[in-house]
C-alpha positions in Angstrom: 178.4 70.9 155.3 176.4 73.9 154.3 172.5 73.7 154.4 171.0 76.2 152.0 167.4 77.0 153.1 164.7 79.2 151.5 161.3 79.2 149.9 160.6 77.7 146.5 162.0 79.9 143.7 164.3 82.0 145.8 167.5 80.8 144.2 168.8 78.0 146.4 169.6 75.7 143.5 171.2 78.4 141.4 173.4 79.5 144.3 174.5 76.0 145.0 175.1 75.3 141.3 177.3 78.4 140.9 179.3 77.3 144.0 179.7 73.9 142.4 180.9 75.4 139.1 183.5 77.5 141.0 184.6 74.4 142.9 185.1 72.5 139.6 187.2 75.3 138.2 189.4 75.0 141.3 190.0 71.3 140.6 187.5 69.7 143.0 185.4 66.7 141.8 181.8 67.8 141.5 179.1 65.1 142.1 175.6 66.5 141.9 172.8 64.5 143.5 169.2 65.5 142.6 166.6 64.1 144.9 163.6 62.8 143.0 160.8 62.4 145.6 160.2 60.7 148.9 158.4 57.8 147.2 161.2 57.1 144.7 163.1 53.8 144.6 165.5 53.5 147.5 168.8 55.3 146.8 167.6 56.2 143.3 169.1 59.8 143.5 172.4 58.3 144.5 172.3 55.7 141.8 171.9 58.4 139.2 174.7 60.6 140.7 177.1 57.7 140.9 176.3 56.4 137.5 177.2 59.8 136.0 180.4 59.9 138.1 181.6 56.3 137.6 180.5 56.0 134.0 177.4 54.6 132.4 178.7 51.3 131.1 179.0 48.2 133.4 182.7 47.9 132.7 183.4 51.5 133.8 181.4 51.0 136.9 183.1 47.7 137.8 186.6 49.1 137.3 185.9 52.1 139.6 184.2 50.1 142.2 186.8 47.4 142.2 189.3 50.1 143.4 187.0 51.9 145.8 184.5 49.5 147.2 185.0 45.9 146.0 182.4 44.5 148.4 179.7 46.2 146.4 180.5 44.0 143.4 179.5 41.0 145.5 176.4 42.6 146.9 174.8 44.2 143.8 174.3 42.7 140.4 175.6 45.7 138.4 175.3 44.2 135.0 172.0 45.2 133.5 171.0 47.5 136.4 173.4 49.7 138.4 171.7 49.9 141.8 168.5 49.5 140.0 166.6 47.8 142.8 167.7 47.2 146.4 166.3 43.6 146.7 166.6 40.6 148.8 170.1 39.6 147.7 171.4 43.1 148.7 169.8 43.2 152.2 170.7 39.6 153.0 174.3 39.9 151.9 175.3 43.0 153.9 172.2 45.0 154.9 171.7 48.7 154.4 174.3 49.7 156.9 176.9 47.7 154.9 175.7 49.2 151.7 176.0 52.7 153.2 179.6 51.9 154.2 180.6 50.7 150.8 178.9 53.5 149.0 180.5 56.0 151.2 183.9 54.5 150.4 183.3 55.5 146.7 182.7 59.1 147.6 185.5 59.3 150.2 187.9 57.9 147.6 186.7 60.7 145.2 187.5 63.2 147.9 190.9 61.9 148.7 192.0 61.1 145.2 192.6 64.7 144.2 192.1 68.3 145.3 188.8 67.3 147.1 185.1 66.6 146.6 182.2 69.0 146.2 179.0 67.1 146.8 175.9 69.0 145.7 172.6 67.6 147.1 169.7 69.4 145.5 166.2 69.3 147.0 167.1 67.2 150.1 163.5 67.7 151.2 162.5 65.4 148.3 164.9 62.6 149.3 163.5 59.2 149.8 164.1 58.0 153.3 167.0 55.7 152.5 168.8 58.5 150.6 168.2 60.9 153.5 169.6 58.4 156.0 172.5 57.6 153.8 173.4 61.3 153.5 173.4 61.6 157.2 175.8 58.6 157.4 177.9 60.1 154.6 178.2 63.5 156.1 179.8 62.0 159.2 182.3 60.1 157.0 183.3 63.2 155.1 184.2 65.2 158.3 187.9 64.2 158.1 188.4 64.3 154.3 188.8 67.3 151.9 185.1 67.5 151.0 182.3 70.1 151.1 178.7 69.0 151.0 176.0 71.5 150.1 172.4 70.6 150.4 169.4 72.7 149.3 166.2 72.5 151.3 162.8 74.0 150.6 162.0 75.6 154.0 158.3 75.2 153.8 158.6 71.4 153.4 160.2 70.8 156.8 156.9 70.6 158.6 155.9 67.7 156.3 159.2 65.8 156.7 159.9 65.5 160.5 162.8 63.1 159.9 164.6 65.8 157.9 163.7 68.5 160.5 165.2 66.3 163.2 168.4 65.7 161.2 168.7 69.4 160.5 168.5 70.2 164.2 171.2 67.6 164.8 173.5 68.9 162.0 173.1 72.5 163.3 173.9 71.4 166.8 177.2 69.8 165.8 178.3 72.9 163.9 177.2 72.6 160.2 176.5 75.9 158.5 172.9 77.0 157.7 172.5 79.6 155.0 169.0 81.1 154.5 168.4 82.6 151.1 165.9 85.5 151.4 163.8 87.2 148.8 165.1 90.4 147.1 164.5 93.8 148.6 162.7 96.5 146.7 165.9 98.2 145.7 167.3 94.9 144.3 164.1 94.3 142.3 164.6 97.7 140.7 168.2 96.9 139.9 167.1 93.6 138.4 164.5 95.2 136.3 167.0 97.8 134.9 169.5 95.1 134.0 167.1 92.5 132.7 164.1 94.1 131.1 166.0 96.4 128.7 163.7 99.2 129.7 166.4 101.8 129.8 168.0 103.4 132.8 164.8 105.2 133.8 162.4 102.6 135.0 158.9 103.6 136.0 158.8 103.3 139.8 155.2 102.2 139.6 156.3 99.1 137.6 159.0 98.3 140.1 156.5 98.7 143.0 154.0 96.5 141.3 156.6 93.8 140.5 157.8 93.8 144.1 154.3 93.5 145.5 153.4 90.7 143.1 156.6 88.7 143.5 157.4 89.5 147.1 161.0 89.7 145.9 161.0 86.0 144.9 163.4 85.8 141.9 161.4 83.1 140.1 158.1 85.0 140.3 159.8 88.2 139.6 161.3 86.8 136.4 157.9 85.4 135.3 156.1 88.7 136.1 158.8 90.7 134.3 158.4 88.7 131.2 154.9 90.1 130.9 156.3 93.6 131.0 158.9 93.0 128.4 156.6 91.2 126.0 153.9 93.8 126.2 153.7 96.6 123.5 154.1 99.1 126.3 155.7 98.6 129.7 152.8 97.6 131.8 151.6 94.8 134.1 148.0 93.7 134.1 146.6 93.1 137.5 144.7 90.0 136.4 147.4 88.2 134.5 149.5 85.4 136.1 152.6 84.3 134.2 152.1 80.8 132.8 154.9 78.9 134.6 154.0 80.7 137.9 150.4 79.7 137.3 151.4 76.1 136.9 153.4 76.0 140.1 150.6 77.8 142.1 148.1 75.3 140.8 150.2 72.3 141.9 150.5 73.8 145.4 146.8 74.6 145.6 146.0 71.0 144.7 147.7 69.9 148.0 145.9 72.5 150.1 143.2 71.5 152.6 139.6 72.9 152.5 140.3 75.6 155.1 143.2 76.9 153.2 141.3 77.0 149.9 138.3 78.7 151.6 140.6 81.4 153.1 142.5 82.0 149.8 139.2 82.4 147.9 138.1 85.0 150.4 141.5 86.7 150.4 141.6 86.9 146.6 138.4 89.0 146.7 139.0 91.4 149.6 142.8 91.7 149.9 144.9 94.2 148.1 148.2 93.9 150.0 149.7 91.3 152.3 149.4 93.7 155.2 145.7 92.9 155.4 146.3 89.2 155.8 146.4 89.1 159.6 143.1 90.9 160.3 141.3 88.8 157.6 142.7 85.6 159.1 141.6 86.7 162.5 138.0 87.3 161.3 137.9 83.9 159.6 139.7 82.2 162.5 142.3 80.9 160.1 145.9 79.8 161.1 148.2 81.7 158.7 151.1 79.4 159.6 149.4 76.7 157.7 149.1 78.7 154.5 
């Protein structure tokens, strides 16, 4: 298993998706799982992934499960709702551990039925608890079959999800690979600008410097900021303009911030010009920058 860590927008999902595309070209079965939120219906992410893999119609699902995990047909009423709700009949008949075992058989069969399996779990930090625990169970089952599991995790979310943090420590201890995707360096920002912005070979260094300071090398914020340059009549970047999509993401994040964080950010937006001034400002305001 490979754990792909990094901040939001740094390119974790893109990297994992490119790896998945390459795996499919090499003959592996690609099963993408997109986690939908910790408050989602139990195993909903897996339901969506398996529905796409097995087929959307009840007959297709039944045929595949009859070969891979026949006990699931007795445990779950698939007609009308494929794993739509994990209810009393499911938990009474075999319990969640039994469900985990049967579901894992479907994926193990996919891994052993051909060249191998590439399981892509996107946004594991947004997994509901049952999906998270099932993935931990599944990763152990896949150790001895031709399968590669890749999970993307937003690093800043780990403090809010201690169960995932604990599992990550366990996975790392037993030898699973952790890959941290870092923001672009200034030189790479300049290269990206030259190739993407169609500004010609000679790019104004002041534009590159400004983009690097604004984005911190984060590819998502860089792309959004660069769109302002390319759409403007002249290559320039206004200091008081925030790209619309970046603005929407920042507003969602700020909506979850506590009062101290908001107070600090309001002050910082007035007096700061560069991130190097963050530490002394935080000291004066007695603010914990680790919480920002």
